C-alpha positions in Angstrom: 186.4 85.3 -48.9 189.4 83.9 -47.3 190.2 84.9 -43.8 194.0 85.8 -44.9 192.3 88.4 -47.3 190.2 89.6 -44.5 193.1 90.3 -42.4 194.6 92.5 -44.6 192.0 95.1 -43.4 192.6 95.9 -39.7 191.1 95.4 -37.2 189.1 92.2 -37.7 186.4 90.9 -35.5 185.4 87.4 -35.5 183.1 85.3 -33.4 183.1 81.5 -32.7 180.1 79.3 -31.8 179.6 75.6 -31.2 176.9 73.3 -33.0 174.1 73.0 -30.2 173.0 69.5 -29.1 169.4 70.4 -28.6 166.4 72.1 -30.3 166.6 74.8 -27.6 170.2 75.3 -28.1 169.6 75.6 -31.9 167.2 78.2 -31.5 169.7 80.1 -29.1 172.2 80.0 -31.9 169.9 81.0 -34.6 168.6 84.0 -32.5 172.1 84.9 -31.4 173.6 84.9 -35.1 170.6 86.8 -36.4 171.4 89.5 -33.7 175.3 89.4 -34.4 174.8 89.5 -38.2 173.8 93.2 -37.5 176.9 93.9 -36.0 178.9 93.1 -39.3 181.5 90.5 -38.1 184.1 89.8 -40.4 184.0 86.3 -40.1 182.3 83.4 -38.0 183.7 80.3 -37.0 181.9 77.0 -36.1 183.8 74.2 -33.9 184.0 70.5 -34.3 182.6 68.4 -31.6 185.0 65.6 -30.2 183.2 62.2 -30.1 179.8 63.4 -30.5 176.7 63.8 -32.6 177.3 67.7 -33.1 180.3 67.2 -35.3 178.2 65.9 -38.0 176.4 69.4 -38.2 179.8 71.6 -38.4 179.7 71.7 -42.2 175.9 72.0 -42.3 176.0 74.9 -39.9 179.1 76.7 -41.5 177.2 76.4 -44.7 174.0 78.2 -43.4 176.1 81.0 -42.1 177.8 81.6 -45.2 175.0 81.1 -47.8 171.7 82.0 -45.7 173.1 84.8 -43.4 175.8 86.1 -45.9 178.4 86.1 -43.4 182.0 84.6 -44.2 182.4 81.5 -42.3 185.3 79.1 -41.2 184.7 75.3 -40.3 186.9 73.9 -37.4 188.0 70.3 -38.0 190.1 68.2 -35.5 191.8 64.9 -35.5 189.7 63.5 -32.6 187.8 60.3 -33.2 188.3 60.2 -36.9 190.1 58.0 -39.4 192.0 59.7 -42.2 189.5 58.8 -44.8 186.7 60.2 -42.8 188.6 63.3 -42.5 189.2 63.4 -46.2 185.5 63.1 -46.9 184.7 65.9 -44.3 187.1 68.2 -46.3 185.7 67.4 -49.6 182.1 68.2 -48.2 183.4 71.6 -46.8 184.9 72.4 -50.2 181.6 71.4 -51.8 179.6 73.6 -49.5 181.7 76.6 -51.1 183.6 77.3 -47.5 186.9 78.5 -48.0 188.5 78.6 -44.4 189.1 75.8 -42.2 190.8 76.0 -38.7 192.9 72.8 -38.4 193.1 71.5 -34.7 194.4 68.2 -33.1 191.2 68.7 -30.7 190.8 68.2 -26.9 190.1 64.4 -25.3 186.4 63.4 -25.7 184.7 64.0 -22.2 185.5 61.4 -19.7 188.9 60.8 -21.4 191.7 61.7 -19.1 194.4 62.0 -22.1 194.3 62.5 -25.8 194.6 59.4 -28.1 194.5 59.4 -31.8 192.4 57.2 -33.8 193.9 54.0 -35.0 193.8 55.0 -38.7 193.9 58.8 -38.0 196.2 61.4 -37.4 198.0 62.5 -34.2 198.9 66.2 -34.6 197.3 69.2 -36.2 200.4 69.6 -38.3 199.5 66.1 -39.8 196.1 67.7 -40.5 197.4 71.0 -42.1 199.5 68.9 -44.3 196.4 66.8 -45.5 194.4 69.9 -46.2 197.2 71.3 -48.1 197.3 68.2 -50.4 193.7 68.1 -51.1 192.3 71.7 -51.3 193.3 75.2 -51.5 191.6 76.3 -48.2 192.7 79.3 -46.2 193.9 77.4 -43.2 194.1 78.5 -39.5 195.4 76.9 -36.6 195.9 77.4 -32.8 198.6 78.9 -30.6 199.0 79.1 -26.8 200.4 82.1 -25.1 200.5 80.1 -21.7 201.8 76.9 -23.5 199.9 73.9 -24.5 199.0 71.8 -21.6 200.7 68.7 -23.4 203.9 70.7 -24.4 207.0 70.0 -22.2 208.1 73.5 -22.4 207.6 76.9 -24.1 210.3 76.3 -26.5 209.0 73.3 -28.0 205.7 74.4 -27.8 206.9 77.5 -29.9 208.9 75.2 -32.4 205.4 73.3 -33.0 203.8 76.4 -33.9 206.3 77.4 -36.6 205.8 73.9 -37.8 202.2 74.7 -38.2 203.2 77.6 -40.3 205.5 75.7 -42.4 203.0 73.0 -42.9 200.6 75.6 -44.5 198.7 77.6 -41.7 198.0 81.1 -43.0 197.1 82.5 -39.4 196.9 81.7 -35.8 194.3 82.1 -33.1 195.4 82.1 -29.5 193.9 80.2 -26.9 191.9 82.4 -24.3 194.0 84.6 -21.8 193.3 87.5 -19.3 197.0 89.0 -19.0 197.7 90.9 -22.3 201.5 90.9 -21.5 201.1 86.7 -22.2 200.0 87.7 -25.6 202.6 90.2 -26.5 205.5 88.1 -25.0 204.3 85.3 -27.2 204.1 87.3 -30.4 207.7 88.7 -29.7 209.0 85.2 -29.3 207.2 83.7 -32.2 208.4 86.5 -34.5 212.0 85.6 -33.2 211.5 82.3 -34.0 210.4 83.0 -37.6 206.6 82.8 -37.2 205.3 85.7 -39.5 201.8 84.8 -40.1 198.9 87.0 -38.2 198.7 86.0 -34.4 195.0 86.8 -33.2 194.2 87.1 -30.1 191.3 84.9 -28.6 189.1 86.5 -26.2 186.5 84.7 -23.9 184.3 87.6 -21.9 183.8 86.2 -18.3 179.9 85.7 -17.7 179.8 82.9 -15.3 182.8 82.5 -12.7 182.3 78.7 -12.2 182.3 78.1 -16.0 185.4 80.1 -16.8 187.3 78.6 -13.7 186.5 75.1 -15.4 187.5 76.4 -18.9 190.9 77.6 -17.8 191.8 74.5 -15.7 191.0 72.5 -18.8 193.2 74.5 -21.2 195.9 75.6 -19.0 195.2 79.2 -18.9 195.3 81.3 -15.9 193.1 84.2 -14.2 195.3 87.1 -12.8 195.0 87.2 -9.2 193.5 90.9 -8.9 190.7 89.7 -11.6 190.2 86.4 -9.8 189.9 88.4 -6.3 187.1 90.6 -8.0 185.3 87.8 -9.2 185.3 85.8 -5.8 183.8 88.9 -4.4 180.9 88.9 -6.7 180.4 84.9 -7.1 177.1 85.1 -5.6 175.6 87.7 -7.8 175.6 86.7 -11.5 174.8 90.1 -13.0 177.6 91.5 -11.2 180.0 88.9 -12.7 178.7 89.6 -16.1 179.2 93.4 -15.6 182.8 93.1 -14.5 183.5 90.5 -17.2 182.3 92.8 -19.9 184.1 95.6 -18.3 187.4 93.5 -18.1 187.3 92.2 -21.7 186.5 95.7 -23.1 189.5 97.1 -21.6 191.6 94.0 -22.5 190.7 94.0 -26.2 191.2 98.0 -26.3 194.7 97.7 -25.1 195.4 94.7 -27.5 194.3 96.9 -30.6 195.7 100.0 -29.5 199.2 97.9 -29.2 198.9 96.4 -32.6 197.1 93.4 -32.4 195.4 92.5 -35.8 191.9 91.9 -34.4 189.8 89.8 -31.7 188.3 86.4 -32.2 185.6 86.3 -29.5 184.8 83.1 -28.0 181.1 83.5 -27.5 179.6 80.5 -26.0 176.5 80.8 -28.4 175.4 84.1 -26.5 175.6 87.6 -28.0 174.7 90.4 -25.1 178.5 90.4 -23.6 180.3 90.2 -27.0 177.9 93.0 -28.7 178.4 95.3 -25.8 182.1 94.8 -26.1 182.3 95.1 -29.8 180.1 98.4 -29.7 182.6 100.0 -27.1 185.6 99.3 -29.4 183.9 100.6 -32.5 182.9 103.7 -30.8 186.4 104.3 -29.2 188.6 103.1 -32.1 191.5 102.1 -30.1 193.4 100.7 -33.2 194.0 104.4 -34.3 196.5 104.5 -31.5 198.6 101.3 -32.7 202.0 102.5 -33.7 203.2 99.2 -35.1 201.3 96.0 -35.9 202.3 93.0 -34.3 
């Protein structure tokens, strides 16, 4: 089923995973997905590695999730390190695997590179990738958006214009970069609607389970941690269990508020682990905060 159709029924809960690099990582992923399948996710997405061996496994794993596990799946695809001809071949492979959903991304620089550079025979921007997808296949296409502005964007207005270009190129929905202040999401949605962006905007949430790790992620993607939350995390930095407990509690409150105020669902960045996401999802389904939503956003 296409994600666009899935989004017609609210709320939608989706999980994002990445292709593992080791046999141990593969075992962890398989165990996590087997457990999460019992929680009835609406769909699962599989990321596309930049410049590494894992990128070749995205189609394979996405096909496995859809066909063997019976969970709707979405394959990520980025412009990084690929000529246009290779991107076309990957799209053909995705289609041949029976996958209907693609998340089109520019992608981050490969590890060790200070700035992003396009492949000499490739594409520069995700908008170009969306157009390429639309030219060749009838996928449901998702794209990324940035409540705190993309790190490479000169300002908020240009970042918003680019988000609209993604819609005009053929994106059916947008998923946000991670954030920890819900007002950033709602402010972005309000500005996006004012700019003519009408597609669903799904909040992306990463439960905090490792303080050092989340600090690195936020610094890399330009997201911020609210001062109050960072202070509480600092006070627990030497107690991993306490960090996880706080992270799960905070993400549960964050997701509940998002759904109660009309967000179409939650896209969880799982880091290939299940306990935190499962606890949050169970609490949300028990509380049904979306029944309090007056107006969808």
